[in-house]
C-alpha positions as CSV (number, residue, x, y, z in Angstrom):
1,X,115.4,83.8,57.1
2,X,113.9,85.1,60.4
3,X,114.9,87.9,62.5
4,X,115.9,87.6,66.1
5,X,115.3,90.2,67.9
6,X,117.1,91.2,71.7
7,X,115.5,89.6,74.4
8,X,113.2,92.4,76.4
9,X,114.2,93.3,79.9
10,X,111.7,95.0,82.4
11,X,112.3,96.6,84.9
12,X,112.4,95.6,88.7
13,X,109.8,97.9,89.8
14,X,107.7,96.5,86.4
15,X,107.9,93.2,87.7
16,X,107.4,93.9,91.3
17,X,104.2,95.5,90.0
18,X,102.8,92.7,87.9
19,X,103.7,90.4,90.8
20,X,101.3,92.6,93.3
21,X,98.7,92.4,91.2
22,X,99.1,88.5,90.7
23,X,98.8,88.4,94.2
24,X,95.4,90.5,94.0
25,X,93.8,88.2,92.5
26,X,94.3,89.1,88.3
27,X,94.7,86.3,86.2
28,X,98.5,85.3,85.0
29,X,97.0,85.1,81.6
30,X,95.8,88.6,81.6
31,X,98.9,90.2,83.0
32,X,100.9,88.4,80.2
33,X,98.4,89.6,77.5
34,X,98.8,93.1,78.8
35,X,102.4,93.2,78.5
36,X,103.5,90.9,75.5
37,X,105.1,88.0,77.4
38,X,104.3,84.4,78.1
39,X,102.6,83.6,81.3
40,X,105.5,81.3,82.3
41,X,107.9,84.1,82.6
42,X,105.5,85.7,85.2
43,X,105.7,82.6,87.0
44,X,109.3,82.7,87.0
45,X,109.4,86.3,88.3
46,X,107.2,85.1,91.1
47,X,109.1,82.0,92.1
48,X,112.4,84.5,91.6
49,X,110.9,87.0,94.2
50,X,110.0,84.2,96.4
51,X,113.9,83.3,96.1
52,X,114.9,86.4,96.7
53,X,116.4,86.5,93.2
54,X,114.2,89.0,91.2
55,X,116.5,91.8,89.7
56,X,119.8,90.1,90.2
57,X,122.2,90.5,87.1
58,X,123.7,87.5,85.0
59,X,127.1,87.5,85.1
60,X,129.9,89.3,87.2
61,X,128.2,90.9,90.3
62,X,128.5,94.7,90.6
63,X,131.6,95.6,93.4
64,X,128.7,96.4,96.0
65,X,127.6,92.9,95.6
66,X,131.2,91.0,95.7
67,X,131.9,93.2,98.9
68,X,128.4,92.7,100.6
69,X,128.8,88.7,99.7
70,X,132.2,88.8,101.0
71,X,130.9,90.7,104.5
72,X,129.0,87.4,105.1
73,X,132.2,85.5,105.8
74,X,133.7,88.3,107.9
75,X,133.3,88.5,112.0
76,X,131.0,89.6,113.6
77,X,133.0,92.3,115.5
78,X,133.7,93.7,111.5
79,X,129.8,94.0,110.7
80,X,128.8,95.7,113.8
81,X,131.4,98.0,112.8
82,X,130.3,98.1,109.3
83,X,126.9,98.5,110.4
84,X,128.1,101.2,112.9
85,X,130.0,103.2,110.3
86,X,126.9,102.8,108.0
87,X,124.6,104.2,110.8
88,X,126.9,106.9,111.7
89,X,126.6,107.7,107.6
90,X,122.8,108.0,108.1
91,X,122.8,109.8,110.8
92,X,125.3,112.3,109.2
93,X,123.1,112.4,105.9
94,X,119.9,113.5,108.1
95,X,121.5,115.9,110.5
96,X,122.2,118.2,107.0
97,X,119.1,117.5,106.0
98,X,117.7,118.4,109.1
99,X,119.9,122.0,109.3
100,X,118.3,122.8,105.7
101,X,115.2,122.3,106.8
102,X,115.3,124.0,109.9
103,X,117.0,127.3,108.1
104,X,114.2,126.8,105.0
105,X,111.5,127.3,107.5
106,X,113.7,130.3,109.6
107,X,113.3,131.7,106.3
108,X,109.6,131.0,105.3
109,X,109.0,132.4,109.0
110,X,110.6,135.8,108.6
111,X,109.1,136.3,105.1
112,X,105.2,135.9,106.7
113,X,106.2,138.2,109.5
114,X,105.1,142.2,108.6
115,X,108.1,144.2,108.7
116,X,107.4,147.7,110.8
C-alpha cells in the first residue's frame, strides 16, 4: 500500500521568483529540480501568470474577491465613487504617517541641539 501525501503548496511569491528566473534564461528543468517538482508545473505557473490567474485559490472566492467581481457590473458612477473613497482612505493613511514622521523628525532635531 502506497502512502499518498497531501499536494505541496507553493506561495505566490515563490512562483513569481521562479518565473523571473525562467524569464532570465534559466532552464525549466534546472528550476524544477531545485524545487523538486515536475517541469510541467513551472510551465503551468507561467501560463497562469500570463492569464492573470496565478495565486488564485480554488473554490469559493473570498469576500473581497466577490465584491471586486460584483463591482464589474456596476455603473461608472458607482465605480468612480468607490475609487474616490479608496483614494480618500489612502490620503488619510498618508496624512497620519506624515504627522508621525514630522513629529519624529522634530524630536530628533531637538535631541541633537546642544543644551544651554
